[in-house]
C-alpha positions in Angstrom: 30.0 7.1 -11.3 28.6 5.5 -14.8 24.9 4.9 -16.2 23.9 2.3 -18.3 21.9 3.0 -21.4 18.4 3.4 -20.7 18.9 5.0 -17.1 16.8 7.8 -15.7 19.9 10.3 -15.5 22.4 11.1 -18.1 21.1 9.3 -20.9 17.7 9.8 -23.0 14.9 7.0 -22.5 12.4 6.5 -25.3 9.4 6.7 -24.7 6.8 4.2 -26.4 3.8 6.2 -24.7 4.0 9.6 -26.4 2.4 9.1 -29.2 -1.0 7.5 -27.7 -1.1 10.2 -25.5 -1.0 13.3 -27.8 -3.4 12.0 -30.3 -5.9 11.4 -27.5 -5.7 7.6 -27.8 -4.6 6.3 -24.5 -6.0 5.3 -21.9 -6.0 6.8 -18.4 -7.5 5.1 -15.0 -9.8 8.5 -14.6 -10.9 7.1 -18.0 -11.8 3.3 -16.8 -15.4 3.0 -15.9 -16.4 -0.5 -14.3 -19.5 -1.4 -12.4 -19.4 -0.5 -8.7 -16.0 1.1 -9.1 -15.7 4.3 -6.2 -13.3 7.5 -6.5 -11.6 8.1 -3.2 -10.3 11.9 -2.5 -8.3 12.9 0.7 -8.6 16.2 2.6 -5.4 18.3 3.8 -5.4 20.9 6.1 -4.7 24.4 4.0 -2.7 25.4 6.9 0.8 24.7 7.4 2.2 22.6 10.8 -1.9 23.3 11.6 -2.6 20.9 14.7 -6.1 19.8 14.0 -8.2 19.0 17.1 -11.7 17.8 16.0 -13.0 16.6 12.5 -16.7 17.1 11.6 -17.5 14.4 8.8 -20.9 14.6 9.1 -21.6 17.1 6.0 -19.2 14.4 4.5 -21.3 11.9 5.0 -24.6 13.6 3.7 -23.9 14.1 0.4 -24.7 12.4 -2.9 -22.5 9.6 -3.6 -20.6 9.2 -0.7 -19.9 6.0 0.6 -17.6 6.3 3.4 -15.3 9.0 5.2 -12.6 7.9 7.2 -10.4 10.2 9.5 -6.9 8.8 10.6 -8.4 7.8 13.8 -10.9 5.2 12.3 -7.1 3.9 10.1 -5.8 3.6 13.9 -3.3 6.0 12.3 -0.6 7.4 15.0 -2.0 11.0 15.8 1.7 12.7 14.7 2.8 14.8 11.9 4.4 11.1 10.8 0.6 9.6 9.8 0.6 12.0 6.4 3.9 9.1 5.8 2.3 5.9 6.3 1.8 2.9 4.1 -1.1 0.4 4.8 0.2 -3.3 4.2 
């Protein structure tokens, strides 16, 4: 297999963003402050292959600044291990 110039495998790729990143001048999504903007967090089980039988979101919903709390059931995701590999259309 032959790789063309600029490919990520086997050829150096010139990174043009490094200077801004290293000097602290780059803009990150986390740096953006847009009116009405919300943050998103995912909480996953700390136990691999655990079967989650129920989720109580009442304390999370009471936390300051929380707009909404969703579980897979709210999003109509399948109740299976495959639900960790979903795409929202």
